C-alpha distance (Angstrom), angle and dihedral (degrees) to the residues before:
residue distance angle dihedral
M1 . . .
H2 3.75 . .
T3 3.77 129.8 .
A4 3.59 125.7 -146.8
T5 14.05 104.2 -13.7
R6 10.60 142.4 94.4
T7 1.88 110.7 -151.2
G8 4.37 109.2 -54.9
L9 3.79 132.0 -95.2
A10 3.76 121.4 -67.6
D11 3.75 102.1 -92.0
L12 3.76 104.3 -144.9
I13 3.83 98.0 97.5
D14 3.77 120.3 113.1
F15 3.79 98.7 -136.8
D16 3.78 91.8 -170.7
D17 3.82 89.4 76.5
E18 3.78 95.1 71.2
P19 3.80 113.9 179.3
P20 3.81 116.3 -118.1
S21 3.77 107.2 -92.4
G22 3.78 118.9 -136.4
R23 3.83 109.9 -99.0
R24 3.76 117.1 -144.0
P25 3.82 113.5 -138.5
S26 3.78 115.2 -102.1
R27 3.77 120.6 -108.8
A28 3.79 89.8 -101.9
E29 3.80 91.8 50.8
R30 3.79 91.1 49.9
R31 3.77 94.7 47.3
A32 3.84 111.5 104.8
A33 3.79 115.7 -118.0
A34 3.82 111.2 -106.1
S35 3.85 117.7 -124.6
H36 3.76 119.2 -127.1
P37 3.86 117.1 -126.9
H38 3.77 115.4 -104.7
D39 3.83 117.1 -104.0
A40 3.80 92.6 -152.4
A41 3.74 132.1 47.5
E42 3.78 113.2 -77.9
P43 3.80 112.0 -103.2
P44 3.77 118.1 -119.1
R45 3.83 111.5 -76.0
R46 3.78 118.3 -112.2
R47 3.78 119.6 -140.0
R48 3.78 112.9 -109.3
G49 3.76 117.4 -121.1
A50 3.84 126.8 -144.8
L51 3.80 91.5 -78.5
G52 3.79 92.1 55.2
C53 3.80 91.1 49.8
L54 3.79 91.0 49.3
I55 3.81 92.1 50.2
G56 3.79 90.2 49.3
L57 3.78 91.2 50.6
V58 3.81 91.6 50.2
V59 3.80 90.8 50.7
V60 3.80 91.9 50.5
L61 3.78 92.1 48.3
A62 3.83 91.4 48.0
L63 3.78 90.9 51.5
A64 3.80 90.4 48.1
V65 3.80 92.9 50.2
G66 3.83 91.0 46.8
A67 3.76 91.7 49.9
F68 3.81 89.5 49.7
F69 3.81 93.1 55.9
V70 3.80 93.7 42.7
L71 3.79 91.5 50.9
Q72 3.77 98.3 35.2
G73 3.81 94.5 92.3
P74 3.82 97.1 48.4
I75 3.81 91.9 41.7
T76 3.81 92.0 49.8
A77 3.80 90.8 47.8
L78 3.79 90.3 49.3
I79 3.81 92.1 49.6
D80 3.80 91.7 47.2
R81 3.77 90.6 50.0
F82 3.80 93.5 57.3
T83 3.82 97.8 35.5
P84 3.82 111.5 100.6
A85 3.77 113.9 -113.2
E86 3.81 114.4 -100.5
N87 3.79 108.3 -95.1
Y88 3.77 139.3 169.4
S89 3.79 121.1 -133.8
G90 3.77 131.5 -127.9
Q91 3.78 133.2 6.3
G92 3.81 98.2 -49.2
T93 3.78 128.2 -131.7
G94 3.79 136.9 -83.9
E95 3.78 124.6 4.7
V96 3.80 129.2 -72.5
L97 3.78 127.1 -178.8
F98 3.80 112.4 -136.9
Q99 3.77 126.2 -175.2
V100 3.77 124.1 -145.7
E101 3.78 104.8 -154.0
E102 3.77 129.4 -147.8
G103 3.83 108.1 -87.1
D104 3.80 95.2 16.9
S105 3.80 118.5 156.1
G106 3.79 127.1 -154.4
S107 3.81 88.2 -102.6
S108 3.80 96.0 51.0
I109 3.78 90.5 46.8
G110 3.79 90.8 48.0
T111 3.81 91.9 51.1
R112 3.82 92.3 54.4
L113 3.81 92.3 43.5
V114 3.81 88.0 58.2
E115 3.82 91.8 46.3
Q116 3.81 89.5 55.9
D117 3.83 92.3 44.1
I118 3.79 91.2 -118.9
V119 3.80 93.2 126.6
A120 3.79 129.0 20.0
S121 3.82 98.8 -128.5
E122 3.77 141.7 4.6
A123 3.80 88.9 -130.6
A124 3.80 92.0 61.3
F125 3.79 91.1 49.1
L126 3.80 92.5 50.6
E127 3.81 89.9 48.1
A128 3.79 89.1 53.1
I129 3.82 89.2 53.9
D130 3.79 91.0 49.0
D131 3.80 91.6 49.1
A132 3.81 94.7 48.7
P133 3.82 111.3 117.8
T134 3.82 91.8 -130.4
A135 3.78 136.2 28.4
V136 3.81 111.6 -73.7
T137 3.81 119.2 -127.3
F138 3.80 122.4 -168.8
Y139 3.81 120.0 -154.4
P140 3.82 121.8 -160.1
G141 3.76 114.5 -106.0
V142 3.79 146.3 87.8
F143 3.80 116.4 -69.7
R144 3.80 132.4 -166.4
L145 3.80 109.8 -122.2
A146 3.80 135.8 152.8
Q147 3.78 136.0 -123.0
Q148 3.81 120.1 -94.6
M149 3.77 97.3 11.8
S150 3.75 124.2 162.4
A151 3.78 111.9 -98.9
E152 3.78 89.3 -115.5
A153 3.83 92.0 53.8
A154 3.81 91.4 47.6
L155 3.78 91.3 51.3
A156 3.79 90.7 49.4
G157 3.79 90.2 50.4
L158 3.79 92.9 51.3
T159 3.78 93.6 49.7
D160 3.84 94.7 45.2
Q161 3.77 106.1 91.7
S162 3.82 90.9 -160.0
N163 3.81 86.6 71.6
R164 3.81 91.0 55.8
L165 3.80 115.2 101.9
E166 3.78 110.5 -132.8
N167 3.82 117.2 -120.5
T168 3.81 90.9 -4.7
I169 3.80 125.1 137.0
L170 3.79 127.7 -174.1
I171 3.82 112.9 -155.2
R172 3.81 110.1 -160.4
E173 3.79 123.0 -147.4
G174 3.79 112.3 -91.9
M175 3.82 96.7 20.5
W176 3.79 115.6 148.3
A177 3.80 117.1 -115.3
D178 3.80 91.7 -119.4
D179 3.80 90.0 57.1
V180 3.80 90.7 48.5
L181 3.80 90.7 53.8
A182 3.82 90.3 48.5
E183 3.81 90.7 53.0
V184 3.79 92.4 48.1
S185 3.79 90.9 49.7
A186 3.83 93.4 47.1
V187 3.80 97.7 45.1
L188 3.80 101.6 35.1
E189 3.82 94.8 33.0
I190 3.79 92.4 -128.7
P191 3.82 111.5 153.0
M192 3.79 111.7 -105.6
E193 3.79 90.5 -130.9
E194 3.82 90.4 62.7
L195 3.79 92.3 49.7
Q196 3.80 92.3 47.3
A197 3.79 91.2 49.6
V198 3.81 91.4 56.1
A199 3.82 92.5 42.7
A200 3.82 90.3 53.1
N201 3.82 90.3 72.1
P202 3.85 105.9 51.9
Q203 3.81 94.7 166.4
A204 3.81 90.8 59.3
L205 3.82 86.2 63.5
G206 3.80 92.6 49.9
L207 3.81 101.3 -97.3
P208 3.83 124.2 148.9
P209 3.81 117.8 -85.1
E210 3.84 90.6 -110.5
A211 3.81 91.6 61.8
T212 3.80 114.8 102.4
T213 3.83 93.8 170.9
L214 3.80 137.2 20.5
E215 3.80 91.2 -103.1
G216 3.79 112.0 135.5
F217 3.81 94.7 17.8
L218 3.83 105.6 72.4
F219 3.76 95.6 96.7
P220 3.83 118.2 -136.0
D221 3.79 108.5 -116.8
T222 3.81 143.1 108.8
Y223 3.79 112.0 -82.8
T224 3.79 129.1 -169.4
F225 3.79 117.7 -169.4
D226 3.78 134.4 -166.7
P227 3.79 117.9 -109.7
G228 3.80 113.2 -87.0
V229 3.81 94.1 27.1
T230 3.81 113.8 162.5
A231 3.82 130.4 -127.9
Q232 3.81 89.7 -112.4
Q233 3.81 92.6 53.5
V234 3.82 94.2 47.2
L235 3.77 96.6 49.4
Q236 3.81 93.5 40.4
Q237 3.80 90.5 55.5
M238 3.81 92.0 51.5
V239 3.81 93.0 46.9
D240 3.80 92.7 46.3
L241 3.81 90.8 53.6
S242 3.80 89.8 49.0
L243 3.80 94.0 50.5
R244 3.78 90.9 46.7
S245 3.81 89.5 52.8
F246 3.80 91.5 52.9
D247 3.81 89.9 48.9
E248 3.81 92.4 49.6
A249 3.81 89.6 50.6
G250 3.81 89.5 55.1
V251 3.81 97.4 -109.3
A252 3.79 113.4 155.6
P253 3.82 113.0 -127.3
E254 3.80 91.6 -116.7
D255 3.82 90.3 54.1
R256 3.80 98.3 48.1
Y257 3.78 96.6 97.3
R258 3.81 95.4 50.8
V259 3.81 92.5 46.4
A260 3.81 91.2 46.7
T261 3.81 89.4 52.2
I262 3.82 93.5 51.9
A263 3.80 93.4 41.2
A264 3.80 90.7 52.8
L265 3.80 90.8 52.1
I266 3.80 89.9 51.9
E267 3.80 92.0 47.4
R268 3.81 92.9 51.9
E269 3.81 96.0 41.7
A270 3.80 106.1 45.4
L271 3.76 150.5 29.8
P272 3.81 115.1 -109.4
Q273 3.82 93.9 -101.0
D274 3.80 89.4 61.1
F275 3.81 99.6 41.5
G276 3.81 94.6 104.9
K277 3.82 93.3 49.4
V278 3.81 94.0 47.6
S279 3.79 88.8 48.9
R280 3.81 87.8 55.3
V281 3.81 92.3 49.2
I282 3.80 89.1 52.9
Q283 3.81 92.1 49.1
N284 3.82 93.8 45.0
R285 3.77 92.1 51.5
L286 3.80 93.3 46.4
D287 3.81 90.8 48.8
D288 3.82 90.9 49.2
G289 3.78 95.0 46.2
M290 3.79 92.3 -116.8
P291 3.83 120.3 145.5
L292 3.80 111.7 -108.8
Q293 3.85 92.5 -130.2
F294 3.80 96.5 -159.6
D295 3.80 117.5 163.4
S296 3.80 88.6 -155.3
T297 3.81 90.8 68.9
V298 3.80 91.7 47.9
H299 3.81 89.2 50.7
Y300 3.77 91.3 50.6
G301 3.78 92.7 51.3
I302 3.80 92.4 54.1
A303 3.81 95.1 37.0
D304 3.80 92.6 -116.1
H305 3.80 115.0 150.3
S306 3.82 94.1 -160.0
D307 3.80 117.5 128.2
V308 3.78 105.6 -161.6
T309 3.79 120.4 58.3
T310 3.79 147.5 -32.7
S311 3.79 136.6 -125.3
D312 3.82 126.9 -105.1
A313 3.79 89.7 -109.2
E314 3.81 92.9 51.1
R315 3.80 92.2 49.5
A316 3.83 91.0 48.7
D317 3.81 94.8 48.4
A318 3.82 105.3 111.0
G319 3.80 88.6 177.4
N320 3.80 88.3 76.3
P321 3.82 103.7 83.6
Y322 3.83 89.5 -160.3
N323 3.82 92.5 56.0
T324 3.81 102.2 115.9
Y325 3.80 90.4 -175.0
A326 3.82 91.7 63.2
H327 3.83 97.3 33.1
T328 3.80 129.2 49.8
G329 3.80 123.9 -140.6
L330 3.77 127.7 32.1
P331 3.81 121.1 -30.1
P332 3.82 116.5 -100.9
G333 3.80 91.5 -91.2
P334 3.82 146.7 -29.1
I335 3.79 118.6 -36.3
G336 3.80 95.5 -155.6
N337 3.78 143.1 -8.1
P338 3.82 113.2 -73.6
G339 3.78 128.2 -151.7
V340 3.79 131.4 -140.0
A341 3.84 96.3 -83.0
A342 3.82 92.9 53.5
I343 3.80 91.6 46.8
Q344 3.82 90.3 52.1
A345 3.82 90.6 48.2
A346 3.81 91.3 50.9
L347 3.81 88.2 55.6
N348 3.81 95.8 41.3
P349 3.84 113.4 37.2
E350 3.79 114.3 -169.9
D351 3.80 114.1 -108.8
G352 3.80 112.4 -101.8
P353 3.83 145.7 115.0
W354 3.81 96.6 -118.3
F355 3.80 123.9 140.5
Y356 3.82 98.7 164.6
F357 3.80 139.9 42.3
V358 3.78 136.5 175.5
T359 3.78 132.3 -176.5
V360 3.78 101.0 -125.4
N361 3.82 95.5 -175.0
P362 3.82 114.9 30.6
D363 3.79 89.6 -174.7
T364 3.82 92.4 64.5
G365 3.79 99.3 21.1
E366 3.82 91.5 -122.2
T367 3.81 106.6 167.8
V368 3.79 128.8 -170.1
F369 3.82 120.2 -150.7
S370 3.82 119.2 -156.0
T371 3.78 138.4 -171.2
T372 3.82 99.7 -157.5
Y373 3.78 131.8 42.7
A374 3.82 90.2 -121.5
E375 3.81 90.0 57.1
H376 3.76 90.0 47.0
E377 3.81 92.4 51.5
A378 3.79 89.8 52.2
A379 3.79 90.0 51.3
A380 3.81 90.7 47.8
Q381 3.79 88.9 58.8
Q382 3.79 87.7 63.8
F383 3.80 88.6 58.1
Y384 3.80 91.0 48.9
R385 3.81 89.2 51.9
W386 3.80 89.3 51.4
L387 3.81 88.4 53.7
Q388 3.80 91.6 48.8
E389 3.80 92.8 49.3
R390 3.81 87.7 55.0
G391 3.80 90.6 49.0
D392 3.83 91.6 -111.3
G393 3.79 97.1 106.3
Protein backbone atom coordinates (compact mmCIF):
# COMPACT_ATOMS: atom_id res chain seq x y z
CA MET A 1 0.00 0.00 0.00
CA HIS A 2 1.28 3.41 -0.84
CA THR A 3 -0.22 6.80 -0.13
CA ALA A 4 0.06 9.71 -2.23
CA THR A 5 10.31 6.44 -11.26
CA ARG A 6 12.04 2.44 -20.94
CA THR A 7 13.72 1.59 -21.00
CA GLY A 8 16.84 4.36 -19.72
CA LEU A 9 19.14 6.66 -21.67
CA ALA A 10 21.84 5.29 -23.90
CA ASP A 11 24.79 5.15 -21.57
CA LEU A 12 27.74 6.00 -23.76
CA ILE A 13 28.01 9.70 -22.92
CA ASP A 14 30.99 11.02 -21.02
CA PHE A 15 29.20 13.31 -18.62
CA ASP A 16 32.46 14.80 -17.43
CA ASP A 17 32.65 16.85 -20.63
CA GLU A 18 29.84 19.20 -19.72
CA PRO A 19 29.14 21.87 -22.33
CA PRO A 20 29.61 25.48 -21.23
CA SER A 21 26.28 26.71 -19.98
CA GLY A 22 25.12 30.17 -21.00
CA ARG A 23 25.82 32.65 -18.20
CA ARG A 24 23.30 35.39 -17.65
CA PRO A 25 24.87 38.81 -16.95
CA SER A 26 24.86 39.87 -13.33
CA ARG A 27 22.60 42.65 -12.15
CA ALA A 28 25.55 45.03 -12.15
CA GLU A 29 26.49 44.05 -15.70
CA ARG A 30 22.95 44.57 -16.87
CA ARG A 31 22.55 47.94 -15.20
CA ALA A 32 22.74 50.81 -17.71
CA ALA A 33 25.60 53.25 -17.22
CA ALA A 34 24.34 56.57 -15.78
CA SER A 35 25.19 59.79 -17.74
CA HIS A 36 26.85 62.64 -15.93
CA PRO A 37 25.18 66.11 -16.19
CA HIS A 38 26.88 68.57 -18.49
CA ASP A 39 28.93 71.35 -16.87
CA ALA A 40 28.38 73.71 -19.79
CA ALA A 41 25.29 74.67 -21.67
CA GLU A 42 24.21 72.06 -24.17
CA PRO A 43 25.13 73.01 -27.73
CA PRO A 44 22.34 73.44 -30.24
CA ARG A 45 20.97 70.06 -31.41
CA ARG A 46 21.55 69.02 -34.98
CA ARG A 47 18.79 67.29 -36.90
CA ARG A 48 19.52 63.63 -37.55
CA GLY A 49 19.62 62.50 -41.13
CA ALA A 50 18.47 59.12 -42.51
CA LEU A 51 21.66 57.42 -41.31
CA GLY A 52 21.11 58.61 -37.76
CA CYS A 53 17.53 57.33 -37.79
CA LEU A 54 18.67 53.98 -39.13
CA ILE A 55 21.33 53.65 -36.42
CA GLY A 56 18.76 54.52 -33.78
CA LEU A 57 16.37 51.91 -35.12
CA VAL A 58 19.11 49.25 -35.09
CA VAL A 59 19.97 50.10 -31.49
CA VAL A 60 16.33 49.84 -30.43
CA LEU A 61 15.93 46.51 -32.20
CA ALA A 62 19.13 45.18 -30.63
CA LEU A 63 17.93 46.18 -27.18
CA ALA A 64 14.58 44.55 -27.84
CA VAL A 65 16.16 41.29 -29.01
CA GLY A 66 18.52 41.28 -26.02
CA ALA A 67 15.65 41.85 -23.64
CA PHE A 68 13.75 39.00 -25.27
CA PHE A 69 16.54 36.50 -24.68
CA VAL A 70 17.19 37.71 -21.14
CA LEU A 71 13.53 37.43 -20.24
CA GLN A 72 12.70 34.37 -22.31
CA GLY A 73 13.38 31.91 -19.48
CA PRO A 74 11.34 33.69 -16.80
CA ILE A 75 8.52 34.45 -19.26
CA THR A 76 8.40 30.83 -20.43
CA ALA A 77 8.37 29.61 -16.84
CA LEU A 78 5.58 32.04 -16.00
CA ILE A 79 3.53 30.93 -19.00
CA ASP A 80 4.08 27.26 -18.14
CA ARG A 81 3.02 27.88 -14.57
CA PHE A 82 -0.35 29.27 -15.57
CA THR A 83 -0.97 26.98 -18.57
CA PRO A 84 -3.34 24.12 -17.68
CA ALA A 85 -1.71 20.70 -17.76
CA GLU A 86 -2.42 18.70 -20.90
CA ASN A 87 -5.37 16.41 -20.22
CA TYR A 88 -7.70 14.12 -22.10
CA SER A 89 -11.44 14.24 -21.46
CA GLY A 90 -13.92 11.51 -20.65
CA GLN A 91 -13.54 7.83 -19.86
CA GLY A 92 -11.29 6.89 -22.79
CA THR A 93 -11.68 3.98 -25.19
CA GLY A 94 -10.78 0.29 -25.24
CA GLU A 95 -9.23 -1.57 -22.34
CA VAL A 96 -5.70 -1.38 -20.97
CA LEU A 97 -4.28 -3.37 -18.08
CA PHE A 98 -2.17 -1.23 -15.77
CA GLN A 99 -0.16 -2.45 -12.80
CA VAL A 100 0.33 -0.47 -9.62
CA GLU A 101 3.58 -1.76 -8.19
CA GLU A 102 4.64 -2.09 -4.59
CA GLY A 103 6.17 1.22 -3.48
CA ASP A 104 4.72 3.26 -6.36
CA SER A 105 4.27 7.00 -5.89
CA GLY A 106 1.81 9.25 -7.68
CA SER A 107 4.66 10.46 -9.87
CA SER A 108 5.91 7.00 -10.86
CA ILE A 109 2.35 5.91 -11.63
CA GLY A 110 1.76 9.07 -13.64
CA THR A 111 4.91 8.49 -15.69
CA ARG A 112 3.82 4.99 -16.70
CA LEU A 113 0.26 6.13 -17.39
CA VAL A 114 1.67 8.59 -19.93
CA GLU A 115 3.93 5.91 -21.44
CA GLN A 116 0.88 3.74 -22.07
CA ASP A 117 -1.15 6.72 -23.40
CA ILE A 118 -3.70 6.31 -20.63
CA VAL A 119 -3.39 9.95 -19.52
CA ALA A 120 -2.04 12.91 -21.46
CA SER A 121 0.43 14.20 -18.86
CA GLU A 122 1.90 13.37 -15.49
CA ALA A 123 1.14 16.92 -14.35
CA ALA A 124 -2.60 16.44 -14.93
CA PHE A 125 -2.54 13.18 -12.96
CA LEU A 126 -0.72 14.78 -10.03
CA GLU A 127 -3.19 17.68 -10.08
CA ALA A 128 -6.04 15.17 -9.91
CA ILE A 129 -4.42 13.64 -6.81
CA ASP A 130 -4.02 17.08 -5.23
CA ASP A 131 -7.65 17.95 -5.98
CA ALA A 132 -9.05 14.70 -4.55
CA PRO A 133 -11.35 15.36 -1.59
CA THR A 134 -9.57 12.77 0.55
CA ALA A 135 -6.06 11.32 0.75
CA VAL A 136 -5.36 8.95 -2.16
CA THR A 137 -4.07 5.45 -1.41
CA PHE A 138 -2.72 3.16 -4.13
CA TYR A 139 -2.83 -0.61 -3.67
CA PRO A 140 -0.59 -2.97 -5.68
CA GLY A 141 -2.37 -4.90 -8.39
CA VAL A 142 -3.53 -4.90 -12.00
CA PHE A 143 -6.37 -2.52 -12.87
CA ARG A 144 -8.64 -2.26 -15.91
CA LEU A 145 -8.32 1.19 -17.45
CA ALA A 146 -8.76 2.66 -20.95
CA GLN A 147 -6.61 4.60 -23.36
CA GLN A 148 -6.76 8.41 -23.43
CA MET A 149 -8.73 8.86 -20.24
CA SER A 150 -8.95 12.10 -18.34
CA ALA A 151 -6.55 12.18 -15.42
CA GLU A 152 -9.51 12.32 -13.06
CA ALA A 153 -11.07 9.21 -14.62
CA ALA A 154 -7.76 7.34 -14.45
CA LEU A 155 -7.35 8.21 -10.78
CA ALA A 156 -10.88 7.04 -10.07
CA GLY A 157 -10.16 3.77 -11.86
CA LEU A 158 -7.00 3.15 -9.88
CA THR A 159 -8.69 3.75 -6.55
CA ASP A 160 -11.78 1.65 -7.37
CA GLN A 161 -11.04 -1.84 -6.14
CA SER A 162 -13.74 -3.28 -8.42
CA ASN A 163 -11.37 -2.50 -11.31
CA ARG A 164 -8.61 -4.56 -9.70
CA LEU A 165 -8.08 -8.02 -11.17
CA GLU A 166 -7.85 -10.62 -8.43
CA ASN A 167 -4.63 -12.65 -8.23
CA THR A 168 -3.32 -11.03 -11.42
CA ILE A 169 0.23 -9.80 -11.95
CA LEU A 170 1.59 -7.89 -14.93
CA ILE A 171 5.35 -8.34 -15.38
CA ARG A 172 6.76 -5.54 -17.55
CA GLU A 173 9.68 -6.02 -19.91
CA GLY A 174 13.01 -5.23 -18.26
CA MET A 175 11.82 -5.60 -14.65
CA TRP A 176 14.41 -6.85 -12.19
CA ALA A 177 13.78 -10.23 -10.58
CA ASP A 178 13.73 -8.70 -7.10
CA ASP A 179 10.93 -6.37 -8.18
CA VAL A 180 8.99 -9.29 -9.67
CA LEU A 181 9.22 -11.18 -6.38
CA ALA A 182 8.05 -8.08 -4.50
CA GLU A 183 5.00 -7.79 -6.79
CA VAL A 184 4.15 -11.45 -6.40
CA SER A 185 4.40 -11.16 -2.63
CA ALA A 186 2.28 -7.98 -2.48
CA VAL A 187 -0.47 -9.11 -4.85
CA LEU A 188 -0.72 -12.82 -4.02
CA GLU A 189 0.18 -12.38 -0.33
CA ILE A 190 2.89 -15.03 -0.50
CA PRO A 191 5.61 -14.42 2.11
CA MET A 192 8.78 -13.07 0.53
CA GLU A 193 10.83 -15.67 2.39
CA GLU A 194 9.01 -18.47 0.55
CA LEU A 195 9.61 -16.83 -2.84
CA GLN A 196 13.29 -16.23 -2.06
CA ALA A 197 13.73 -19.84 -0.96
CA VAL A 198 12.43 -21.10 -4.32
CA ALA A 199 14.43 -18.51 -6.28
CA ALA A 200 17.63 -19.59 -4.50
CA ASN A 201 17.67 -22.85 -6.50
CA PRO A 202 17.36 -21.82 -10.18
CA GLN A 203 18.35 -25.23 -11.55
CA ALA A 204 15.41 -26.85 -9.75
CA LEU A 205 13.18 -24.70 -11.99
CA GLY A 206 15.01 -25.78 -15.14
CA LEU A 207 17.44 -22.88 -15.62
CA PRO A 208 20.90 -23.20 -17.21
CA PRO A 209 23.79 -24.23 -14.94
CA GLU A 210 25.33 -20.73 -15.23
CA ALA A 211 22.27 -19.13 -13.62
CA THR A 212 22.72 -18.17 -9.98
CA THR A 213 19.40 -16.26 -9.81
CA LEU A 214 16.14 -16.18 -11.76
CA GLU A 215 17.16 -12.93 -13.46
CA GLY A 216 16.43 -13.02 -17.19
CA PHE A 217 13.98 -15.93 -16.97
CA LEU A 218 10.83 -14.49 -15.31
CA PHE A 219 8.99 -13.86 -18.53
CA PRO A 220 7.13 -10.54 -18.94
CA ASP A 221 3.43 -11.26 -19.30
CA THR A 222 0.09 -11.00 -17.51
CA TYR A 223 -0.47 -13.87 -15.10
CA THR A 224 -3.63 -14.85 -13.24
CA PHE A 225 -3.33 -17.47 -10.53
CA ASP A 226 -5.81 -19.57 -8.60
CA PRO A 227 -6.32 -18.77 -4.91
CA GLY A 228 -3.85 -20.56 -2.67
CA VAL A 229 -1.15 -20.83 -5.33
CA THR A 230 2.33 -21.56 -3.94
CA ALA A 231 5.63 -19.76 -4.50
CA GLN A 232 6.94 -22.80 -6.39
CA GLN A 233 3.95 -22.83 -8.76
CA VAL A 234 4.12 -19.09 -9.48
CA LEU A 235 7.82 -18.96 -10.29
CA GLN A 236 7.76 -22.24 -12.21
CA GLN A 237 5.02 -20.89 -14.48
CA MET A 238 7.03 -17.75 -15.23
CA VAL A 239 10.23 -19.69 -15.90
CA ASP A 240 8.42 -22.23 -18.10
CA LEU A 241 7.00 -19.43 -20.26
CA SER A 242 10.47 -17.89 -20.56
CA LEU A 243 12.12 -21.17 -21.61
CA ARG A 244 9.34 -21.80 -24.12
CA SER A 245 9.92 -18.33 -25.59
CA PHE A 246 13.65 -19.04 -26.04
CA ASP A 247 12.81 -22.37 -27.69
CA GLU A 248 10.31 -20.74 -30.07
CA ALA A 249 12.94 -18.15 -31.02
CA GLY A 250 15.31 -20.97 -31.98
CA VAL A 251 17.76 -20.55 -29.08
CA ALA A 252 19.66 -23.71 -28.26
CA PRO A 253 19.45 -24.68 -24.57
CA GLU A 254 23.19 -24.22 -24.10
CA ASP A 255 22.95 -20.67 -25.50
CA ARG A 256 20.00 -19.47 -23.43
CA TYR A 257 22.04 -17.70 -20.77
CA ARG A 258 24.16 -15.70 -23.22
CA VAL A 259 21.12 -14.67 -25.27
CA ALA A 260 19.20 -13.74 -22.12
CA THR A 261 22.13 -11.56 -21.02
CA ILE A 262 22.27 -9.68 -24.35
CA ALA A 263 18.47 -9.40 -24.61
CA ALA A 264 18.27 -7.92 -21.11
CA LEU A 265 20.86 -5.29 -22.06
CA ILE A 266 18.81 -4.37 -25.12
CA GLU A 267 15.61 -4.23 -23.08
CA ARG A 268 17.13 -1.87 -20.50
CA GLU A 269 18.98 0.33 -23.00
CA ALA A 270 16.52 1.06 -25.79
CA LEU A 271 12.98 1.56 -27.00
CA PRO A 272 11.61 -1.23 -29.21
CA GLN A 273 12.17 0.69 -32.45
CA ASP A 274 15.91 0.77 -31.71
CA PHE A 275 16.37 -2.78 -30.41
CA GLY A 276 18.07 -4.03 -33.58
CA LYS A 277 20.54 -1.12 -33.69
CA VAL A 278 21.47 -1.41 -30.02
CA SER A 279 22.00 -5.14 -30.54
CA ARG A 280 24.43 -4.24 -33.34
CA VAL A 281 26.30 -1.76 -31.12
CA ILE A 282 26.70 -4.47 -28.50
CA GLN A 283 28.00 -6.96 -31.07
CA ASN A 284 30.35 -4.44 -32.71
CA ARG A 285 31.88 -3.51 -29.38
CA LEU A 286 32.28 -7.12 -28.31
CA ASP A 287 33.90 -8.00 -31.65
CA ASP A 288 36.28 -5.02 -31.36
CA GLY A 289 37.21 -5.71 -27.75
CA MET A 290 35.72 -2.42 -26.58
CA PRO A 291 34.03 -2.18 -23.17
CA LEU A 292 30.25 -1.83 -23.47
CA GLN A 293 30.16 1.17 -21.10
CA PHE A 294 26.48 0.89 -20.19
CA ASP A 295 25.28 2.75 -17.11
CA SER A 296 22.41 0.27 -16.84
CA THR A 297 24.84 -2.50 -15.90
CA VAL A 298 26.56 -0.31 -13.31
CA HIS A 299 23.16 0.52 -11.83
CA TYR A 300 22.27 -3.15 -11.64
CA GLY A 301 25.48 -4.02 -9.84
CA ILE A 302 24.84 -1.45 -7.11
CA ALA A 303 21.06 -2.00 -7.01
CA ASP A 304 20.34 1.54 -8.19
CA HIS A 305 17.12 1.93 -10.18
CA SER A 306 18.20 5.23 -11.78
CA ASP A 307 17.96 5.50 -15.56
CA VAL A 308 20.18 8.40 -16.51
CA THR A 309 23.86 8.40 -15.60
CA THR A 310 26.54 7.36 -13.13
CA SER A 311 29.28 9.06 -11.16
CA ASP A 312 33.02 8.96 -11.87
CA ALA A 313 33.53 6.79 -8.80
CA GLU A 314 30.83 4.32 -9.86
CA ARG A 315 32.28 4.00 -13.36
CA ALA A 316 35.79 3.45 -11.93
CA ASP A 317 34.69 0.80 -9.42
CA ALA A 318 36.20 -2.47 -10.67
CA GLY A 319 34.77 -4.20 -7.61
CA ASN A 320 31.35 -4.09 -9.29
CA PRO A 321 31.36 -7.15 -11.58
CA TYR A 322 28.54 -5.59 -13.63
CA ASN A 323 30.56 -2.43 -14.30
CA THR A 324 31.00 -2.53 -18.09
CA TYR A 325 33.23 0.54 -17.94
CA ALA A 326 35.82 -1.31 -15.86
CA HIS A 327 35.31 -4.79 -17.39
CA THR A 328 35.20 -5.81 -21.05
CA GLY A 329 32.80 -8.39 -22.45
CA LEU A 330 29.28 -9.14 -21.33
CA PRO A 331 28.26 -8.66 -17.68
CA PRO A 332 28.10 -11.83 -15.54
CA GLY A 333 24.43 -12.33 -16.37
CA PRO A 334 21.12 -10.70 -17.32
CA ILE A 335 20.24 -7.32 -15.79
CA GLY A 336 16.48 -7.71 -16.19
CA ASN A 337 13.82 -9.89 -17.73
CA PRO A 338 13.57 -9.50 -21.52
CA GLY A 339 10.53 -10.00 -23.72
CA VAL A 340 10.15 -11.58 -27.15
CA ALA A 341 11.20 -8.50 -29.16
CA ALA A 342 14.46 -8.11 -27.24
CA ILE A 343 15.24 -11.82 -27.59
CA GLN A 344 14.68 -11.59 -31.35
CA ALA A 345 16.93 -8.49 -31.54
CA ALA A 346 19.68 -10.28 -29.63
CA LEU A 347 19.59 -13.03 -32.26
CA ASN A 348 19.25 -10.69 -35.24
CA PRO A 349 21.26 -7.44 -34.89
CA GLU A 350 20.49 -4.84 -37.52
CA ASP A 351 23.28 -4.33 -40.06
CA GLY A 352 25.33 -1.22 -39.35
CA PRO A 353 28.77 0.15 -38.37
CA TRP A 354 27.68 1.80 -35.13
CA PHE A 355 29.75 1.79 -31.94
CA TYR A 356 27.92 4.57 -30.04
CA PHE A 357 24.41 5.77 -29.34
CA VAL A 358 22.79 8.47 -27.26
CA THR A 359 19.18 9.35 -26.60
CA VAL A 360 19.15 13.02 -27.59
CA ASN A 361 15.55 13.65 -26.50
CA PRO A 362 14.34 11.51 -23.58
CA ASP A 363 10.84 12.96 -23.99
CA THR A 364 10.44 11.42 -27.45
CA GLY A 365 13.03 8.65 -27.20
CA GLU A 366 14.89 9.99 -30.26
CA THR A 367 18.26 8.21 -30.36
CA VAL A 368 21.28 8.92 -32.55
CA PHE A 369 23.64 6.10 -33.54
CA SER A 370 27.25 6.95 -34.48
CA THR A 371 30.26 5.21 -35.93
CA THR A 372 33.03 7.50 -34.66
CA TYR A 373 33.57 9.13 -31.30
CA ALA A 374 33.55 12.58 -32.93
CA GLU A 375 30.09 11.88 -34.35
CA HIS A 376 28.97 10.64 -30.98
CA GLU A 377 30.23 13.78 -29.23
CA ALA A 378 28.27 15.92 -31.69
CA ALA A 379 25.15 13.89 -30.96
CA ALA A 380 25.75 14.19 -27.22
CA GLN A 381 25.61 17.97 -27.60
CA GLN A 382 21.99 17.58 -28.68
CA PHE A 383 21.28 15.88 -25.36
CA TYR A 384 23.04 18.68 -23.47
CA ARG A 385 20.88 21.21 -25.33
CA TRP A 386 17.78 19.23 -24.31
CA LEU A 387 18.94 19.48 -20.69
CA GLN A 388 19.52 23.22 -21.02
CA GLU A 389 16.11 23.81 -22.56
CA ARG A 390 14.60 22.10 -19.52
CA GLY A 391 16.70 24.26 -17.21
CA ASP A 392 18.81 21.26 -16.13
CA GLY A 393 21.95 22.16 -18.06
